[in-house]
RODO-2510 file (C-alpha; in nm, 4 decimals, decimal comma):
residues 420
     n   res          X          Y          Z
     1     m    -2,7217    -1,4674    -4,1680
     2     d    -2,5098    -1,2286    -4,1631
     3     f    -2,6520    -0,9451    -4,3555
     4     e    -2,8232    -0,6401    -4,2568
     5     v    -3,2317    -0,5342    -4,3370
     6     q    -3,3032    -0,1388    -4,3680
     7     v    -3,7083    -0,0857    -4,4285
     8     v    -3,7257     0,1491    -4,6732
     9     e    -4,1247     0,1942    -4,6509
    10     s    -4,4212     0,0698    -4,4604
    11     s    -4,7769     0,1644    -4,5565
    12     f    -5,1404    -0,0063    -4,5656
    13     v    -5,2858    -0,1068    -4,9089
    14     t    -5,6572    -0,0481    -4,9003
    15     p    -5,8802    -0,1931    -5,1388
    16     t    -5,9404     0,0473    -5,4480
    17     e    -6,3184     0,0115    -5,4415
    18     p    -6,5069     0,0790    -5,0779
    19     a    -6,5152    -0,2907    -4,8861
    20     p    -6,8560    -0,4123    -4,7444
    21     r    -6,8736    -0,3059    -4,4160
    22     k    -7,0204    -0,5783    -4,2041
    23     g    -6,8884    -0,8659    -3,9258
    24     l    -6,7840    -1,1777    -4,0773
    25     w    -6,9389    -1,4727    -3,9794
    26     l    -6,6596    -1,7488    -3,8457
    27     s    -6,7511    -2,0986    -3,8872
    28     s    -6,6109    -2,3829    -3,6093
    29     l    -6,3662    -2,4754    -3,8786
    30     d    -6,2247    -2,1259    -3,9239
    31     l    -6,2554    -2,0719    -3,5081
    32     v    -6,0180    -2,3584    -3,4415
    33     q    -5,7874    -2,2126    -3,5996
    34     a    -5,7939    -1,9083    -3,4184
    35     n    -5,5191    -1,9505    -3,2109
    36     k    -5,2749    -2,0364    -3,4672
    37     g    -5,1109    -1,7049    -3,5790
    38     h    -5,0228    -1,6183    -3,8990
    39     t    -4,8919    -1,8471    -4,2025
    40     p    -4,6002    -1,7212    -4,3148
    41     t    -4,4255    -1,7779    -4,6644
    42     i    -4,1472    -1,6986    -4,8610
    43     y    -4,0951    -1,6518    -5,2985
    44     l    -3,7806    -1,5970    -5,4824
    45     y    -3,7455    -1,4362    -5,7799
    46     s    -3,4946    -1,3685    -6,0587
    47     s    -3,5010    -1,0857    -6,2530
    48     k    -3,3432    -1,2672    -6,5936
    49     d    -3,4302    -1,0844    -6,8967
    50     v    -3,6728    -0,8118    -6,7229
    51     a    -3,5510    -0,4134    -6,7070
    52     a    -3,3738    -0,3503    -6,3351
    53     a    -3,5778    -0,0031    -6,3186
    54     d    -3,9150    -0,2367    -6,4068
    55     f    -3,8173    -0,5337    -6,2121
    56     f    -4,0725    -0,5487    -5,9078
    57     n    -4,2190    -0,2428    -5,9652
    58     v    -4,3148    -0,1419    -5,5664
    59     a    -4,5881     0,0941    -5,7045
    60     r    -4,6972    -0,1493    -5,9799
    61     l    -4,7894    -0,4171    -5,6863
    62     k    -4,9431    -0,2270    -5,4466
    63     k    -5,1600    -0,1169    -5,6982
    64     a    -5,2448    -0,4909    -5,7855
    65     m    -5,2590    -0,5616    -5,4150
    66     a    -5,5413    -0,2560    -5,3732
    67     k    -5,7319    -0,4307    -5,6758
    68     a    -5,7488    -0,8031    -5,5323
    69     l    -5,8666    -0,6674    -5,2216
    70     v    -6,1734    -0,5401    -5,3482
    71     a    -6,2813    -0,9099    -5,4007
    72     f    -6,0398    -1,0148    -5,1269
    73     y    -6,2034    -0,7779    -4,8638
    74     p    -6,1628    -1,0183    -4,5255
    75     l    -5,7724    -0,9425    -4,5706
    76     a    -5,8075    -0,6123    -4,5480
    77     g    -6,0371    -0,5981    -4,2242
    78     r    -5,9414    -0,7175    -3,8505
    79     l    -6,0317    -0,9414    -3,6042
    80     g    -6,2610    -0,8934    -3,3786
    81     v    -6,5924    -1,0403    -3,1931
    82     n    -6,9492    -1,0074    -3,1938
    83     d    -7,1426    -0,8061    -3,0074
    84     d    -7,4635    -1,0076    -2,9865
    85     d    -7,3210    -1,3709    -2,8933
    86     d    -6,9468    -1,2896    -2,8057
    87     r    -6,8355    -1,5295    -3,1406
    88     m    -6,4827    -1,4411    -3,3008
    89     e    -6,5889    -1,2776    -3,6086
    90     i    -6,3816    -1,0341    -3,9097
    91     s    -6,4892    -0,7194    -3,9399
    92     c    -6,4422    -0,5507    -4,2656
    93     n    -6,3534    -0,2532    -4,2229
    94     g    -6,1307    -0,1823    -4,5591
    95     e    -5,8215    -0,0495    -4,2952
    96     g    -5,6435    -0,2845    -4,5239
    97     a    -5,3254    -0,4576    -4,4992
    98     l    -4,9672    -0,4140    -4,3987
    99     f    -4,6867    -0,3795    -4,6834
   100     v    -4,3347    -0,2944    -4,5951
   101     v    -3,9928    -0,2766    -4,8880
   102     a    -3,6847    -0,3674    -4,7356
   103     h    -3,3452    -0,3697    -4,8827
   104     a    -3,0399    -0,6282    -4,8086
   105     d    -2,7218    -0,6223    -4,9297
   106     d    -2,5175    -0,8752    -5,0815
   107     l    -2,7381    -1,1545    -5,0571
   108     s    -2,8185    -1,3804    -5,4020
   109     v    -3,1605    -1,5908    -5,4234
   110     d    -2,8820    -1,8706    -5,3463
   111     d    -2,7953    -1,7646    -5,0526
   112     v    -3,1360    -1,7527    -4,9377
   113     k    -3,2623    -2,1085    -5,0846
   114     q    -2,9835    -2,2603    -4,8654
   115     f    -3,1851    -2,1024    -4,5237
   116     k    -3,3930    -2,3467    -4,3811
   117     p    -3,7672    -2,2209    -4,2075
   118     s    -3,6607    -2,0689    -3,9013
   119     p    -3,7704    -1,7503    -3,6224
   120     e    -3,4420    -1,6053    -3,7686
   121     l    -3,5575    -1,6470    -4,1202
   122     r    -3,8962    -1,5218    -4,0709
   123     r    -3,7953    -1,2212    -3,8591
   124     l    -3,5829    -1,0564    -4,1956
   125     f    -3,8175    -1,1723    -4,4514
   126     v    -4,1895    -1,1540    -4,3429
   127     p    -4,3746    -0,9742    -4,3951
   128     r    -4,1601    -0,7122    -4,6794
   129     d    -4,0797    -0,7241    -4,9723
   130     f    -3,6939    -0,7032    -5,0427
   131     l    -3,6177    -0,5498    -5,3710
   132     e    -3,2604    -0,5281    -5,4913
   133     v    -3,1719    -0,4518    -5,8520
   134     w    -3,1910    -0,8258    -5,9906
   135     r    -3,3283    -1,0583    -5,7219
   136     v    -3,6132    -1,0014    -5,4621
   137     a    -3,7786    -1,2077    -5,1758
   138     l    -4,1389    -1,1974    -5,1515
   139     g    -4,2199    -1,2381    -4,7677
   140     t    -4,6099    -1,2529    -4,6715
   141     a    -4,7950    -1,3816    -4,3795
   142     l    -5,1948    -1,4465    -4,3751
   143     h    -5,3396    -1,5010    -4,0406
   144     h    -5,5336    -1,8864    -4,0376
   145     v    -5,8585    -1,7716    -3,8839
   146     a    -5,9305    -1,6239    -4,2279
   147     i    -5,7916    -1,8635    -4,4953
   148     d    -5,6758    -2,2348    -4,5571
   149     a    -5,3668    -2,2750    -4,7822
   150     s    -5,6061    -2,3240    -5,0804
   151     s    -5,7678    -1,9427    -5,0037
   152     a    -5,4542    -1,8165    -4,9847
   153     f    -5,3030    -1,9441    -5,2787
   154     h    -5,6192    -1,8070    -5,4310
   155     f    -5,4865    -1,4604    -5,3529
   156     f    -5,2094    -1,4596    -5,4326
   157     q    -5,3032    -1,6135    -5,7789
   158     t    -5,5172    -1,2937    -5,8264
   159     w    -5,2368    -1,0283    -5,6501
   160     s    -5,0071    -1,1536    -5,9315
   161     a    -5,2591    -1,1438    -6,2077
   162     f    -5,3940    -0,8465    -6,1499
   163     s    -5,0008    -0,6517    -6,1476
   164     k    -4,9059    -0,8605    -6,5226
   165     h    -5,1724    -0,8173    -6,6531
   166     g    -5,3765    -0,5477    -6,5043
   167     d    -5,7849    -0,4299    -6,5745
   168     h    -5,7437    -0,7687    -6,8084
   169     a    -5,6755    -0,9714    -6,5830
   170     a    -5,8844    -1,2560    -6,5731
   171     v    -5,9829    -1,3802    -6,2024
   172     e    -6,2297    -1,5697    -6,0744
   173     l    -6,3846    -1,4578    -5,7519
   174     p    -6,4029    -1,5688    -5,4036
   175     c    -6,6855    -1,7282    -5,2294
   176     h    -6,7475    -1,5458    -4,8701
   177     d    -7,0451    -1,7324    -4,7511
   178     r    -6,9280    -1,9229    -4,4607
   179     t    -7,2326    -2,0010    -4,3131
   180     l    -7,2079    -2,2765    -4,6076
   181     l    -6,9656    -2,4376    -4,3038
   182     r    -7,2239    -2,3691    -4,0608
   183     a    -7,3303    -2,6634    -3,7607
   184     r    -7,6820    -2,8492    -3,8262
   185     s    -7,9638    -2,7739    -3,5678
   186     p    -7,8855    -2,9763    -3,3142
   187     p    -7,5188    -3,0400    -3,3547
   188     t    -7,4699    -3,4086    -3,4200
   189     v    -7,1301    -3,6351    -3,4308
   190     h    -7,1918    -4,0173    -3,5634
   191     p    -7,0232    -4,1687    -3,3290
   192     d    -6,7996    -4,3683    -3,5811
   193     a    -6,6796    -4,0048    -3,6694
   194     l    -6,4771    -3,9986    -3,3757
   195     l    -6,2912    -4,3025    -3,4978
   196     t    -6,1031    -4,1107    -3,7866
   197     l    -6,1800    -3,7682    -3,6668
   198     h    -5,8702    -3,5637    -3,4964
   199     p    -6,0255    -3,3094    -3,2741
   200     k    -5,7688    -3,1763    -3,0606
   201     l    -5,4001    -3,1314    -3,0671
   202     i    -5,1958    -3,1581    -2,7367
   203     f    -4,8622    -2,9216    -2,6982
   204     s    -4,6460    -2,9120    -2,4296
   205     d    -4,2791    -2,7741    -2,3922
   206     p    -4,0027    -3,0093    -2,5611
   207     d    -3,8557    -3,2371    -2,3521
   208     g    -3,5144    -3,1291    -2,5545
   209     p    -3,3696    -2,8915    -2,8096
   210     l    -3,5474    -2,9559    -3,1837
   211     a    -3,3977    -2,9082    -3,4890
   212     f    -3,5135    -2,8701    -3,8403
   213     e    -3,3998    -3,0285    -4,1852
   214     v    -3,5158    -3,0224    -4,5417
   215     f    -3,4616    -3,3137    -4,7213
   216     t    -3,5450    -3,3775    -5,0858
   217     i    -3,6951    -3,6856    -5,2029
   218     s    -3,6104    -3,7004    -5,6333
   219     r    -3,8838    -3,7909    -5,8949
   220     d    -3,7241    -4,0827    -5,9517
   221     q    -3,7112    -4,1858    -5,6107
   222     v    -4,0940    -4,0224    -5,5481
   223     a    -4,1917    -4,3144    -5,8483
   224     s    -4,0438    -4,5948    -5,7547
   225     l    -4,1911    -4,5642    -5,3617
   226     k    -4,5482    -4,5009    -5,5525
   227     h    -4,4610    -4,8165    -5,7214
   228     l    -4,3362    -5,0145    -5,4403
   229     c    -4,6784    -4,9213    -5,2189
   230     g    -4,8990    -5,0078    -5,5481
   231     g    -4,9273    -4,6780    -5,7489
   232     t    -5,0945    -4,4982    -5,4073
   233     s    -5,1004    -4,1174    -5,4352
   234     t    -4,7452    -3,9438    -5,3573
   235     f    -4,8710    -3,8173    -5,0112
   236     c    -5,0183    -4,1727    -4,9013
   237     a    -4,6630    -4,3110    -4,9910
   238     l    -4,4305    -4,0439    -4,8959
   239     s    -4,6421    -4,0097    -4,5696
   240     a    -4,6362    -4,3977    -4,5144
   241     l    -4,2509    -4,3918    -4,5644
   242     i    -4,1547    -4,0557    -4,3246
   243     w    -4,4285    -4,2385    -4,0333
   244     q    -4,2644    -4,5540    -4,0588
   245     c    -3,8846    -4,4247    -4,0137
   246     t    -4,0233    -4,1576    -3,7653
   247     c    -4,1301    -4,4370    -3,5188
   248     v    -3,8162    -4,6411    -3,6224
   249     a    -3,5685    -4,3308    -3,5184
   250     r    -3,7471    -4,2634    -3,1697
   251     r    -3,7167    -4,6275    -3,0759
   252     f    -4,0603    -4,6560    -2,9382
   253     p    -4,1579    -4,9603    -2,7681
   254     p    -4,3508    -5,2210    -2,9878
   255     d    -4,6710    -5,1861    -2,7670
   256     s    -4,6613    -4,8192    -2,8023
   257     e    -4,9479    -4,6169    -2,9230
   258     v    -4,8931    -4,4176    -3,2603
   259     r    -5,0675    -4,1910    -3,4846
   260     i    -5,0046    -3,9952    -3,7843
   261     v    -5,2774    -3,6425    -3,8282
   262     f    -5,3495    -3,4806    -4,1356
   263     p    -5,5365    -3,1861    -4,2580
   264     a    -5,7890    -3,3018    -4,5301
   265     d    -6,0110    -3,0428    -4,7882
   266     l    -6,3767    -3,1033    -4,7787
   267     r    -6,4571    -2,8875    -5,0934
   268     r    -6,5364    -3,1920    -5,2846
   269     r    -6,6452    -3,3974    -5,0506
   270     m    -6,9785    -3,2095    -4,9469
   271     r    -7,2975    -3,2688    -5,1138
   272     p    -7,2810    -3,0464    -5,2717
   273     p    -6,9982    -2,9858    -5,3218
   274     l    -6,8068    -2,6034    -5,1962
   275     p    -6,7503    -2,3730    -5,4858
   276     s    -6,4354    -2,4583    -5,5678
   277     h    -6,2883    -2,1050    -5,4890
   278     y    -6,4606    -2,0721    -5,0966
   279     f    -6,2836    -1,8704    -4,9283
   280     g    -6,1644    -1,9302    -4,5630
   281     n    -6,1212    -2,2973    -4,4165
   282     a    -6,2191    -2,5554    -4,5487
   283     v    -6,0233    -2,8304    -4,4005
   284     f    -5,9991    -3,0582    -4,0466
   285     r    -5,7651    -3,3284    -3,9756
   286     l    -5,7856    -3,6792    -4,0260
   287     c    -5,5983    -3,9476    -3,8193
   288     v    -5,4739    -4,3474    -3,8596
   289     t    -5,3748    -4,4856    -3,5324
   290     s    -5,1463    -4,8142    -3,5046
   291     a    -4,9318    -4,9438    -3,2281
   292     a    -4,5885    -4,8370    -3,3091
   293     g    -4,3958    -5,2081    -3,3825
   294     e    -4,6159    -5,2688    -3,6746
   295     i    -4,5403    -4,9832    -3,7929
   296     g    -4,2195    -5,0337    -3,7714
   297     t    -4,2173    -5,3487    -3,9713
   298     a    -4,5447    -5,3540    -4,1851
   299     a    -4,5049    -5,3039    -4,5699
   300     l    -4,4784    -4,9590    -4,6653
   301     g    -4,7414    -5,0259    -4,9174
   302     s    -4,9937    -5,1804    -4,6363
   303     i    -4,9482    -4,8377    -4,4282
   304     a    -4,9895    -4,6305    -4,8069
   305     a    -5,3084    -4,8278    -4,8055
   306     r    -5,4492    -4,7606    -4,4549
   307     i    -5,3902    -4,3530    -4,4918
   308     k    -5,5804    -4,4144    -4,8294
   309     g    -5,8555    -4,5574    -4,6654
   310     t    -5,8710    -4,2859    -4,4078
   311     v    -5,9012    -4,0481    -4,6508
   312     e    -6,1729    -4,2256    -4,8585
   313     r    -6,4242    -4,2554    -4,5365
   314     m    -6,4601    -3,8778    -4,5738
   315     d    -6,7799    -3,8551    -4,6849
   316     e    -7,0689    -3,5862    -4,6371
   317     e    -7,1758    -3,7512    -4,2786
   318     l    -6,8226    -3,6805    -4,1375
   319     v    -6,7356    -3,3689    -4,2961
   320     r    -7,1067    -3,2873    -4,1249
   321     s    -6,9658    -3,4528    -3,7662
   322     a    -6,6642    -3,2640    -3,7609
   323     i    -6,8065    -2,9245    -3,8389
   324     d    -7,0671    -3,0113    -3,5832
   325     y    -6,7788    -3,1044    -3,3091
   326     f    -6,6011    -2,8148    -3,3089
   327     e    -6,9006    -2,6069    -3,2796
   328     m    -6,9959    -2,8027    -2,9333
   329     a    -6,6480    -2,8214    -2,8927
   330     e    -6,3933    -2,5788    -2,7190
   331     m    -6,2371    -2,4793    -2,9812
   332     d    -5,9322    -2,2975    -2,7836
   333     e    -5,6105    -2,4986    -2,8572
   334     r    -5,3860    -2,1814    -2,7424
   335     p    -5,0795    -2,3876    -2,8756
   336     t    -4,6925    -2,2057    -2,7745
   337     l    -4,5219    -2,0904    -3,0738
   338     r    -4,2842    -2,3875    -2,9092
   339     g    -4,4468    -2,6393    -2,8221
   340     t    -4,4140    -2,9985    -2,9812
   341     l    -4,6663    -3,2615    -3,0110
   342     p    -4,6365    -3,5861    -2,8405
   343     q    -4,4006    -3,8300    -2,9726
   344     t    -4,6531    -4,0391    -3,0586
   345     d    -4,8048    -3,7972    -3,2564
   346     l    -4,6775    -3,6772    -3,6168
   347     h    -4,8258    -3,4688    -3,8064
   348     i    -4,8091    -3,3950    -4,1937
   349     t    -4,9367    -3,1522    -4,3791
   350     s    -4,9238    -3,1612    -4,7932
   351     w    -4,9109    -2,8486    -5,0375
   352     f    -4,8987    -3,1173    -5,3163
   353     g    -5,1284    -3,0134    -5,6169
   354     r    -5,1374    -2,6346    -5,4780
   355     p    -5,0416    -2,3680    -5,6971
   356     q    -4,7518    -2,2450    -5,5387
   357     y    -4,5657    -2,1542    -5,7924
   358     d    -4,8721    -1,9884    -5,9949
   359     a    -4,7488    -1,6153    -5,8667
   360     d    -4,6318    -1,4663    -6,1608
   361     f    -4,6485    -1,0781    -6,1142
   362     g    -4,4890    -1,0094    -6,4517
   363     w    -4,1139    -1,1164    -6,3834
   364     g    -4,1880    -1,4750    -6,4310
   365     k    -4,2548    -1,7190    -6,1863
   366     p    -4,1273    -1,7798    -5,8364
   367     q    -3,8105    -2,0287    -5,8707
   368     f    -3,8846    -2,1284    -5,4926
   369     m    -4,1247    -2,1219    -5,2403
   370     s    -4,1502    -2,2447    -4,9043
   371     r    -4,2526    -2,1876    -4,5494
   372     a    -4,0324    -1,8997    -4,3428
   373     e    -4,1123    -2,0743    -4,0083
   374     s    -4,1741    -2,4198    -3,8749
   375     v    -4,0991    -2,4438    -3,5189
   376     r    -4,3344    -2,6999    -3,3643
   377     g    -4,1994    -3,0177    -3,3016
   378     g    -4,3656    -3,3025    -3,4631
   379     y    -4,4752    -3,1196    -3,7874
   380     v    -4,3844    -3,2238    -4,1182
   381     y    -4,4509    -3,0192    -4,4436
   382     l    -4,4813    -3,1852    -4,8114
   383     m    -4,3785    -2,9709    -5,0814
   384     n    -4,3165    -2,9314    -5,4461
   385     d    -3,9699    -2,8917    -5,5273
   386     e    -3,8588    -2,5969    -5,7399
   387     g    -4,1396    -2,4917    -5,9779
   388     t    -3,9760    -2,3384    -6,2711
   389     m    -3,7453    -2,4756    -6,5524
   390     d    -3,6465    -2,4599    -6,8647
   391     d    -4,0001    -2,5759    -6,9902
   392     g    -4,2064    -2,4171    -6,7389
   393     g    -4,2491    -2,7056    -6,5550
   394     g    -4,1585    -2,8528    -6,2061
   395     s    -3,8399    -3,0806    -6,1292
   396     g    -4,0636    -3,3229    -5,9938
   397     d    -3,8380    -3,3502    -5,6916
   398     v    -4,0419    -3,2741    -5,3455
   399     r    -3,8926    -3,1396    -5,0463
   400     v    -4,0206    -3,2916    -4,6848
   401     l    -3,9705    -3,0480    -4,4204
   402     v    -3,9573    -3,1843    -4,0682
   403     c    -3,8891    -3,0290    -3,7148
   404     m    -3,8321    -3,2478    -3,4591
   405     e    -3,6271    -3,3438    -3,1440
   406     a    -3,2552    -3,2825    -3,2577
   407     v    -3,1503    -3,5917    -3,0819
   408     n    -3,3624    -3,7917    -3,3702
   409     i    -3,3588    -3,6269    -3,6651
   410     k    -3,0398    -3,7649    -3,8422
   411     e    -3,1102    -4,1314    -3,7784
   412     l    -3,4729    -4,0493    -3,9689
   413     g    -3,2711    -3,8803    -4,2270
   414     r    -3,0590    -4,1997    -4,2733
   415     l    -3,3407    -4,4157    -4,3034
   416     l    -3,5286    -4,2428    -4,5302
   417     y    -3,2615    -4,2346    -4,8029
   418     a    -3,2218    -4,6161    -4,6703
   419     k    -3,5323    -4,6739    -4,7872
   420     l    -3,5421    -4,5172    -5,1233
***
């Protein structure tokens, strides 16, 4: 990356109306995320028919953010600790969100799209707005203790709507009642829950160098894979393929115990369901465990069926047991930034179905959106490809972002494409 980034402006944007001044209680599903820090993302825009003088007007962006922070007031607060019980909370004090404007010469959207998520990409683009005459990169970083992916995209939708439509924007207000996920009294964990719930991730220093790759799976390849897997979901089909290819690439002994771990959204699994715009962390991890030899040789359809079956077992009792488990358990995982999962574990996060491209600030939808950094070995992210086409829809392609040991990642790519 042989270019310079110059900071033009740095300030805090505060809500346009007084924010509630209170401590926001955090659920056990929030607290388990407390040490994971910020989730960095990047959006890329191109002006096309927009006048250069108006494209991504900074004053308009800041005004829209200030409006959005009225409803999303926890994002204008700070992390704190409740004096009564020493439990972490969000101190809603209206101090504001950091807004940085910077400029980079001789850098195009196509240039940035070639970069892989990395610490360097995060350092350059997050949390900054990079403004040029005809192109812009919007970098964001939201702390995971405050939000999950659904909540983050809801905020981006609201911010962009205020920028595009002003006071006439139609927005759906977030629900801040996190006591909806309060543990039962007394907390109770159903014995069967621990067969599906994955309570804690273990991180350690990698044995060797890590590598990051982005594999693109075409729409036609996705359709063929889903057909091969009996018409299951894109997530289940791709997860089965990636898990099998990873096991083969890593050359495990057949009797080694391997595990696939993935976050699952509980909003529609509770009875009654959570409000659709519940603001906070409403996810926990599920897992499927098997012998490496079985996963390496099984039909993809049977692996996909096991993943699907695990998701379908996520009922009210499992959800409540997970909340109770984390309330009782030590929730301080403290993963290191460069930690890696055991090679026997694979963590797959899906952003399918998320409105990741629904962020039109008045200058069109982003041409590209991605995580800006991924440095933990054993982590995979599934994301839709470019969100803007001539017909206004996406390409249908899928990007598979993989961070794993460098010695095996090329073989993983070869196996993935050989089976498609």
